[in-house]
C-alpha positions in Angstrom: 29.5 -10.3 35.1 28.3 -12.5 37.9 25.5 -14.8 36.9 23.9 -14.5 40.3 23.1 -10.9 39.4 22.1 -11.4 35.8 18.5 -11.0 34.8 17.9 -14.5 33.5 15.7 -17.5 34.2 16.4 -20.7 32.3 13.8 -23.3 31.5 14.2 -27.0 31.2 11.0 -27.7 29.2 10.3 -26.4 25.7 7.5 -23.8 25.7 4.4 -25.2 24.0 3.7 -22.1 22.0 7.3 -21.9 20.6 7.4 -23.2 17.0 11.0 -23.0 15.8 14.4 -23.8 17.4 15.6 -20.2 17.8 12.3 -19.2 19.5 12.4 -22.3 21.8 16.1 -21.9 22.8 15.9 -18.1 23.3 12.9 -18.4 25.6 14.5 -21.3 27.5 17.8 -19.4 27.8 16.0 -16.4 29.2 16.9 -14.2 26.3 13.5 -13.0 25.1 10.1 -12.6 26.7 6.8 -12.4 24.9 4.8 -9.2 25.4 2.1 -9.8 22.8 1.7 -11.8 19.6 4.8 -11.1 17.5 6.2 -8.6 20.1 9.1 -9.5 22.4 11.3 -7.9 25.1 15.0 -8.4 24.5 16.5 -9.4 27.9 20.2 -8.7 28.6 21.8 -11.7 26.9 19.8 -11.3 23.7 20.4 -7.5 23.7 24.2 -8.1 23.9 24.1 -10.2 20.8 21.9 -7.7 19.0 24.2 -4.8 19.9 27.3 -6.8 18.7 25.7 -7.4 15.3 24.7 -3.8 15.1 28.3 -2.8 15.6 29.5 -5.1 12.9 27.0 -3.5 10.5 28.1 0.0 11.5 31.8 -0.8 11.1 31.4 -2.3 7.6 29.1 0.5 6.4 31.4 3.1 7.8 34.2 1.7 5.6 32.1 2.6 2.6 31.3 6.1 3.8 27.7 5.5 4.8 26.2 8.1 7.2 24.0 7.0 10.1 20.8 8.9 11.1 17.6 8.1 12.9 14.1 8.7 11.5 10.8 8.6 13.4 8.9 5.4 13.9 5.5 7.2 13.6 5.1 8.4 10.0 2.6 10.8 8.5 0.1 9.5 5.9 0.8 12.4 3.6 4.3 11.0 2.7 2.9 7.5 1.9 0.1 9.0 -0.1 2.7 10.9 -2.2 4.4 7.6 -3.1 1.1 5.8 -3.7 1.9 3.1 -1.0 -0.7 4.3 1.6 -3.3 2.0 -0.1 -1.0 -0.4 -2.0 1.1 -1.6 1.0 -1.9 -3.5 2.4 -3.0 -4.6 5.9 0.5 -5.0 7.2 0.6 -1.2 7.5 -0.7 -0.3 11.0 -2.7 3.0 10.4 -4.2 5.1 13.1 -5.3 8.7 13.8 -4.0 11.3 16.3 -6.1 13.4 18.7 -6.7 16.1 16.1 -8.3 13.6 13.7 -10.3 12.0 16.6 -11.6 15.4 17.6 -12.9 16.0 14.1 -14.6 12.6 14.1 -16.2 13.4 17.4 -17.5 16.8 16.0 -19.0 15.1 13.0 -20.7 12.5 15.1 -22.1 15.3 17.3 -23.7 16.8 14.2 -25.4 13.5 13.5 -23.0 12.3 10.8 -21.5 8.8 10.6 -18.0 9.3 9.4 -15.8 6.4 8.3 -13.0 6.5 10.9 -10.6 4.8 8.5 -10.7 7.8 6.2 -9.2 9.9 9.1 -6.2 7.7 9.6 -3.3 10.1 9.3 -0.3 8.2 10.7 1.2 4.8 10.5 3.9 2.8 12.4 6.9 2.6 10.0 7.6 -0.8 8.4 10.1 0.8 6.1 11.3 4.4 5.5 11.6 5.1 1.7 9.2 8.0 1.9 10.7 9.6 5.0 14.3 9.4 3.7 13.2 10.7 0.3 11.5 13.7 2.0 14.7 14.4 4.0 16.9 14.3 1.0 14.7 16.4 -1.2 14.6 19.2 1.4 18.4 19.1 2.0 20.1 18.1 -1.3 19.8 20.2 -4.4 23.1 20.0 -6.3 24.8 17.1 -8.1 27.9 18.1 -6.2 26.3 16.7 -3.0 25.7 13.3 -4.6 26.2 10.4 -4.2 24.9 10.0 -0.6 24.3 6.9 1.4 22.2 7.2 4.6 21.2 4.4 7.0 19.5 3.9 10.4 19.1 1.0 12.8 15.6 1.3 14.3 12.5 -0.5 15.5 10.0 -1.3 12.8 6.4 -2.6 12.9 4.6 -4.7 10.4 1.1 -6.0 11.3 1.7 -9.6 10.3 -1.5 -11.5 9.9 0.0 -14.6 11.5 3.1 -13.6 13.6 5.1 -16.7 14.4 8.5 -18.2 14.9 9.6 -15.8 17.6 12.0 -13.2 16.2 11.9 -14.8 12.8 8.5 -13.4 11.8 7.4 -10.9 14.4 5.4 -7.8 14.2 7.9 -5.5 15.9 11.6 -6.0 15.0 14.9 -4.1 14.8 16.1 -3.4 11.2 18.9 -1.6 9.5 17.6 0.2 6.5 19.8 2.2 4.2 19.1 4.4 1.2 21.4 5.9 -1.5 20.9 8.7 -3.9 22.6 9.2 -7.2 22.8 11.3 -10.3 22.4 8.4 -12.8 22.0 4.7 -13.2 25.7 4.0 -13.6 26.5 5.6 -10.2 23.5 3.8 -8.6 24.8 0.5 -10.0 28.3 1.2 -8.6 26.8 1.7 -5.1 24.6 -1.3 -5.4 27.6 -3.6 -5.9 29.5 -1.7 -3.2 26.6 -2.5 -0.7 26.4 -6.0 -2.1 30.1 -6.5 -1.1 29.6 -4.8 2.2 26.8 -7.2 3.0 29.1 -10.1 2.1 31.6 -8.7 4.6 29.0 -8.2 7.3 27.6 -11.8 7.1 31.1 -13.2 6.6 32.1 -11.6 9.9 29.0 -12.9 11.6 30.2 -16.5 11.5 27.4 -18.1 9.7 27.0 -20.0 6.4 25.1 -17.7 4.0 24.3 -17.2 0.3 23.5 -14.0 -1.6 20.7 -14.9 -4.0 18.9 -13.1 -6.9 15.4 -12.4 -5.9 12.1 -10.7 -6.6 11.7 -7.1 -5.5 8.3 -7.5 -3.9 6.3 -4.7 -2.4 9.3 -2.3 -2.1 9.6 -2.1 -5.9 12.7 -1.6 -7.9 14.4 -3.0 -10.9 16.6 -5.8 -9.5 17.6 -7.1 -6.1 19.6 -9.7 -4.2 18.6 -11.3 -0.9 21.1 -12.6 1.7 20.1 -15.9 3.2 21.5 -17.7 6.3 21.4 -21.4 5.3 19.3 -23.5 7.7 17.0 -26.5 7.3 14.2 -24.6 9.0 14.4 -21.8 6.4 11.1 -20.7 4.8 12.8 -19.9 1.4 13.9 -22.4 -1.2 17.2 -21.5 -2.8 18.8 -23.0 -5.9 22.5 -22.6 -6.4 24.6 -23.7 -9.4 27.5 -26.0 -8.5 29.5 -24.8 -11.5 29.2 -21.0 -11.2 28.2 -18.3 -8.8 24.6 -18.1 -9.8 22.3 -18.5 -6.8 18.7 -17.5 -6.7 15.5 -17.6 -4.7 13.4 -20.4 -6.3 10.7 -17.7 -7.1 13.1 -16.1 -9.5 15.5 -18.9 -10.5 15.9 -19.1 -14.3 14.7 -22.4 -15.7 16.7 -23.8 -18.6 15.3 -24.2 -22.1 14.8 -27.9 -22.4 15.2 -29.9 -25.6 11.9 -30.9 -27.2 11.5 -34.7 -27.1 10.6 -36.7 -30.2 6.9 -37.3 -30.4 6.7 -38.9 -33.8 4.6 -37.4 -36.6 2.7 -34.2 -35.8 -1.0 -35.0 -35.3 -3.9 -32.7 -35.7 -5.7 -31.8 -32.5 -8.1 -34.6 -31.7 -10.9 -32.9 -29.8 -12.4 -35.0 -27.0 -10.4 -37.9 -28.3 -9.8 -39.5 -24.9 -12.7 -40.1 -22.5 -11.0 -40.1 -19.1 -13.6 -40.1 -16.4 -12.1 -39.4 -13.0 -8.6 -39.0 -14.3 -7.4 -35.6 -13.1 -3.8 -36.1 -12.1 -1.0 -35.8 -14.6 0.6 -39.2 -13.8 -2.7 -40.9 -14.2 -3.5 -38.9 -17.4 -0.2 -39.9 -19.0 -0.7 -43.6 -18.1 -4.3 -43.5 -19.4 -3.5 -42.1 -22.8 -3.3 -45.4 -24.6 -4.1 -46.0 -28.3 -2.4 -47.7 -31.2 0.4 -45.0 -31.3 0.9 -45.1 -27.5 0.2 -48.7 -26.3 2.1 -48.0 -23.1 0.7 -44.6 -22.4 2.5 -41.3 -22.7 5.5 -39.8 -21.0 4.6 -37.3 -18.3 6.4 -34.6 -20.2 3.9 -35.0 -23.1 1.0 -34.0 -20.9 0.2 -30.3 -20.2 -1.2 -28.4 -17.3 -3.5 -25.4 -17.4 -3.8 -22.7 -14.7 -6.3 -19.8 -14.7 -5.2 -16.6 -13.0 -7.0 -13.3 -12.4 -5.1 -10.1 -12.8 -6.5 -7.9 -10.0 -4.9 -4.6 -11.3 -5.1 -3.5 -14.9 -1.9 -3.9 -16.9 -0.3 -0.6 -17.7 1.9 -1.7 -20.6 0.7 -3.3 -23.8 4.1 -4.9 -24.7 5.8 -8.0 -23.3 8.9 -8.1 -21.1 12.2 -7.6 -22.9 13.2 -10.7 -24.9 9.7 -12.3 -24.7 7.9 -13.1 -27.9 4.4 -11.9 -28.6 2.1 -9.2 -27.3 -0.6 -8.9 -24.7 -3.3 -6.4 -23.8 -5.1 -5.4 -20.7 -6.7 -8.6 -19.5 -8.9 -9.9 -16.7 -8.0 -13.6 -16.9 -4.7 -15.1 -17.8 -4.2 -18.7 -18.8 -0.9 -20.4 -18.2 0.2 -23.7 -19.9 3.0 -25.9 -18.6 4.4 -29.3 -19.1 2.8 -31.9 -16.9 5.9 -32.5 -14.8 6.5 -28.8 -14.1 5.0 -26.4 -11.5 3.9 -22.8 -12.3 5.9 -19.9 -10.8 3.3 -17.2 -10.0 6.0 -14.6 -9.3 7.4 -15.1 -12.9 3.9 -14.8 -14.3 3.2 -11.6 -12.3 6.4 -10.0 -13.2 6.0 -10.9 -16.9 2.6 -9.2 -17.0 3.7 -6.2 -14.9 0.7 -6.7 -12.7 0.3 -5.4 -9.1 -1.5 -8.5 -8.0 -2.1 -12.0 -9.4 -4.4 -14.6 -7.9 -5.4 -18.1 -8.8 -9.1 -18.0 -9.9 -11.3 -19.7 -7.3 -12.2 -23.2 -8.4 -16.0 -22.6 -8.7 -15.4 -19.5 -10.8 -12.9 -21.4 -13.0 -15.2 -24.3 -13.6 -18.1 -21.9 -14.5 -15.7 -20.0 -16.9 -14.3 -23.1 -18.7 -17.3 -25.3 -18.5 -15.4 -28.2 -17.0 -14.6 -29.6 -13.6 -11.1 -29.2 -12.2 -8.7 -31.6 -13.9 -10.3 -31.2 -17.3 -9.7 -27.5 -17.9 -7.4 -26.6 -20.8 -6.3 -23.6 -23.0 -8.7 -24.3 -25.9 -12.2 -23.1 -25.1 -15.2 -25.4 -25.5 -18.0 -24.3 -27.6 -20.7 -22.2 -25.9 -18.6 -21.5 -22.8 -17.8 -18.1 -21.3 -14.2 -18.9 -22.1 -15.0 -19.2 -25.8 -17.0 -15.9 -25.8 -14.1 -13.9 -24.3 -11.1 -15.9 -25.6 -9.7 -12.9 -27.5 -9.3 -10.9 -24.2 -7.7 -13.8 -22.3 -3.9 -13.8 -22.5 -2.4 -17.3 -22.9 1.1 -17.7 -21.6 3.1 -20.9 -22.4 6.2 -22.0 -20.7 9.3 -21.9 -22.9 9.9 -25.7 -22.4 6.9 -26.2 -24.7 8.1 -24.1 -27.6 8.4 -26.5 -30.5 6.5 -29.3 -28.6 3.7 -31.2 -30.5 1.3 -34.0 -29.7 0.6 -32.8 -26.2 -2.5 -33.7 -24.1 -4.6 -31.1 -22.5 -7.9 -30.7 -20.7 -10.8 -30.5 -23.2 -12.9 -28.1 -21.1 -15.4 -30.8 -21.0 -15.7 -32.9 -17.9 -14.2 -36.4 -18.2 -12.4 -35.6 -21.5 -9.0 -34.7 -22.8 -7.6 -33.5 -26.1 -4.6 -35.1 -27.8 -2.3 -33.5 -30.4 -1.9 -30.0 -28.9 0.7 -27.9 -30.6 0.9 -24.6 -28.7 2.4 -22.6 -31.6 -0.3 -23.9 -34.0 -3.3 -24.2 -31.7 -2.9 -21.2 -29.3 -2.7 -18.3 -31.7 -1.1 -15.2 -30.1 0.3 -17.1 -27.1 3.4 -15.8 -25.4 6.3 -18.2 -24.7 8.3 -17.3 -21.5 10.0 -18.8 -18.5 7.1 -19.5 -16.2 8.0 -22.6 -14.3 9.7 -23.3 -11.0 13.3 -24.4 -11.6 14.2 -27.7 -10.0 17.2 -29.3 -8.3 19.2 -31.0 -11.0 18.3 -28.6 -13.8 21.2 -27.4 -15.9 22.2 -23.8 -15.0 21.3 -21.6 -18.0 23.9 -19.0 -16.9 27.0 -21.2 -17.4 25.4 -24.1 -19.2 27.5 -26.6 -17.3 26.6 -26.8 -13.6 23.5 -28.1 -12.1 21.2 -26.6 -9.5 21.6 -27.7 -5.8 18.8 -27.0 -3.4 19.1 -25.3 0.0 16.7 -23.9 2.5 17.4 -20.3 3.6 16.3 -17.6 6.0 16.2 -14.2 4.4 18.2 -11.8 6.6 19.1 -9.0 4.2 18.3 -7.5 0.9 19.7 -4.9 -1.5 17.5 -3.2 -4.1 18.0 -0.9 -7.0 15.0 1.3 -6.7 15.6 3.6 -9.6 13.4 6.7 -9.7 10.2 5.0 -8.2 10.1 7.3 -5.2 12.1 10.3 -6.4 9.7 10.9 -9.3 6.5 10.5 -7.3 7.8 12.6 -4.5 9.8 15.2 -6.4 13.3 14.4 -5.1 15.4 16.1 -7.7 18.9 17.7 -8.2 20.3 20.3 -10.5 23.1 19.1 -12.9 26.1 21.2 -14.0 23.9 22.9 -16.6 21.2 23.8 -14.1 18.8 21.2 -15.4 16.6 19.3 -12.9 16.6 15.5 -12.8 15.1 12.9 -10.4 17.6 11.2 -8.2 18.3 7.5 -8.8 17.9 5.5 -5.5 19.1 2.3 -4.0 17.8 0.6 -0.8 19.6 -1.8 1.5 18.1 -3.6 4.5 19.2 -6.1 7.2 16.9 -7.7 9.7 19.0 -7.2 12.9 17.0 -9.3 15.3 16.0 -11.8 12.6 19.6 -12.4 11.8 20.5 -13.2 15.4 17.6 -15.7 15.5 18.8 -17.1 12.2 22.3 -17.7 13.5 20.7 -19.9 16.2 18.6 -21.8 13.6 21.9 -22.7 12.0 24.0 -23.3 15.1 22.5 -25.5 17.8 22.5 -29.1 19.0 20.4 -31.2 21.3 21.7 -29.4 24.4 21.2 -25.8 23.3 22.7 -22.9 21.4 26.2 -22.9 19.8 27.0 -19.2 19.4 29.3 -17.9 16.7 32.1 -16.0 18.4 31.4 -12.6 16.9 27.8 -12.3 18.3 28.0 -14.5 21.4 26.5 -12.6 24.4 29.6 -13.6 26.3 32.7 -15.3 25.0 33.7 -17.3 28.1 31.3 -19.0 30.6 33.3 -19.4 33.8 31.8 -22.0 36.1 32.6 -22.1 39.8 31.6 -25.7 40.4 31.9 -25.3 44.2 31.6 -21.6 45.0 31.3 -22.3 48.7 34.8 -23.6 48.7 37.2 -20.6 49.4 40.0 -21.9 47.2 37.6 -22.4 44.2 36.0 -19.0 44.7 39.4 -17.3 44.9 40.8 -19.0 41.8 37.6 -18.3 39.8 37.5 -14.6 40.8 41.2 -14.2 39.9 40.7 -15.9 36.5 37.6 -13.7 35.9 39.6 -10.5 36.5 42.5 -11.7 34.4 40.3 -12.7 31.5 38.4 -9.4 31.6 41.7 -7.5 31.8 42.8 -9.3 28.6 39.7 -8.1 26.8 37.5 -11.2 27.1 33.8 -11.0 28.0 33.1 -13.4 30.9 29.9 -14.6 32.5 30.9 -16.0 35.9 28.4 -18.6 37.1 29.0 -18.0 40.9 25.5 -19.3 41.9 25.5 -21.2 45.1 23.3 -24.2 45.9 23.4 -25.6 42.4 25.0 -28.9 41.4 27.7 -29.0 38.8 25.4 -31.0 36.5 22.7 -28.2 36.6 25.4 -25.6 35.8 26.6 -27.8 32.9 23.1 -28.0 31.6 22.6 -24.2 31.7 26.0 -23.6 30.1 25.2 -25.9 27.2 21.8 -24.2 26.8 23.3 -20.7 26.8 26.0 -21.9 24.4 28.9 -19.5 24.8 31.9 -20.5 22.7 34.2 -21.4 25.6 33.5 -22.9 29.0 36.1 -22.6 31.8 35.4 -24.9 34.7 37.0 -24.4 38.2 36.3 -27.1 40.7 37.7 -28.7 43.9 38.7 -31.9 42.1 40.6 -30.1 39.3 42.4 -27.8 41.7 43.7 -30.8 43.7 45.5 -31.7 40.5 46.4 -28.0 40.0 44.3 -27.5 36.8 41.1 -26.0 35.4 39.3 -27.3 32.4 38.5 -25.4 29.2 35.8 -26.8 26.9 35.0 -25.8 23.3 31.2 -25.6 22.9 31.2 -26.5 19.2 33.8 -29.3 19.1 33.3 -30.4 22.8 37.1 -30.7 23.1 38.4 -30.3 26.6 41.9 -29.3 27.7 43.3 -29.1 31.2 45.5 -26.1 32.0 47.0 -24.5 35.1 45.0 -21.6 36.4 47.8 -19.2 35.7 47.8 -20.3 32.0 44.0 -20.0 31.6 44.1 -16.6 29.8 46.7 -17.8 27.3 44.8 -21.0 26.6 41.5 -19.0 26.1 43.4 -16.6 23.7 44.7 -19.6 21.7 41.2 -21.1 21.5 39.8 -17.7 20.3 42.5 -17.4 17.7 41.8 -20.9 16.4 38.0 -20.2 16.2 38.5 -16.9 14.4 41.0 -18.5 12.0 38.4 -21.2 11.1 35.9 -18.5 10.6 38.2 -16.5 8.4 39.1 -19.5 6.3 35.5 -20.4 5.8 34.8 -16.8 4.8 31.3 -17.2 6.3 30.3 -19.7 3.7 
């Protein structure tokens, strides 16, 4: 391909509205063009990379017998109402009505009515396709003999992000691979889950990036368990903790925190109400330092203080029993109090999952102060007399982090402004409380899985996820099969997604330098950037054209920079910005010595070869790059 004919315009300056590296470099390299907030056109270079990644996905899924189809992007409301997600999914679902609904609205207005147009919304743009694929399968699969079945598509999605940003990293419109499997039972669904888990490891291994599969929260999709796949990058939005002694890796929202040994606090004290007058002391460090008496002349350890958080459960809790393995019981509640050690941070996802709530929100500060009767910094789990908290304490669930099980002599807010209690014993003083893992795990914590390794922290960009959905959709939508006895059962489902365009951007976030992109070989738009440094010179032009033909005949993808009127320095700048793995330079000076130069974009190593040996040298460089990739295994 001649660069003089390519649809591309490179930029020297970084666009002011580009926030992250991938967005900046893809705009500067002429790969994407913004059409609207969170919506981009993929120009030829970007689209080549996207298609290459799509083919990797197709090849690896084909190895496991997955079937590709294509579903509509405009989805009927009826299917989403069947699953219950029409309302639950939230504002990211772009709902609208068709001309039939608009005609009915017009008729009602003509009769003097004032209809709510939102109640007539009967379609949405698909952000995901669980409902549609379930509808397809329930209409076409009836017997257990047809199962298991794994179907996938690669298609444009739309999610109406409140704040689209970061280019392709968090856009409103994007290309996604979403796959769904259907099974006769949990055992078969588990088998396919791990088959897809391994397929994803192969896919991202072939991509040429460092990645981690991590245990994660299932979020709005639902399901019983899930893994995310993260491309490691300093700009990643997600915090990941990985054990250095075993394979356990998890999103920090889900990472298991170890049970910590209870420190010695001396004799157990009775709770001393309002024992410490601490005006203006709201921080945990200051609180610990200020707790001075005859028993603690130097103040207390930070781990002996406690924190109290007040949450509101927005949706009623369905079950009246705790999560498996969790002590205690709880009932349908409005408020939930959470107690943690002073040096720990609460993990709202763990709290939400423990309660089985659809939504969990921190209580607004004014409401919390009115409820507890104290200013922020002095709230605690023991209600003060005459407060709203005291009146409804029996209906407020109190959750305590497992690190405080067995702890005594803790401090806590007294629910009286400028005062703290001392001597808190959660098991004694918080009757009916539930102990569970509620905190954010930290780098350096001992891994509870192996008991030996310690957590290391990484930043990651989520690019893929595998779910075990169970019967969440098949039950609500009547997707059933007949077993060998003629009995009807709901199919067990799995769900498997990859953000295609997001992954391409994530590869750039991990692979760049001050000069531009450094493409991994498997998804580079072109593999070789051939520069004619003096295309007006007949010899240079002839040699460059011949090398281009020979490389393409050998199966290499070549972008030939044949542009006239540009200095070698300007071409070097563009080549560094575009970042193809190999750069082959043909110039008057080199040809006088009978050589052309081949440069590795990643290592910057340069070798001089005779023009007739250029193809062999490019092949050797490719083999070296691919061997390094295979050895690294993508990790």
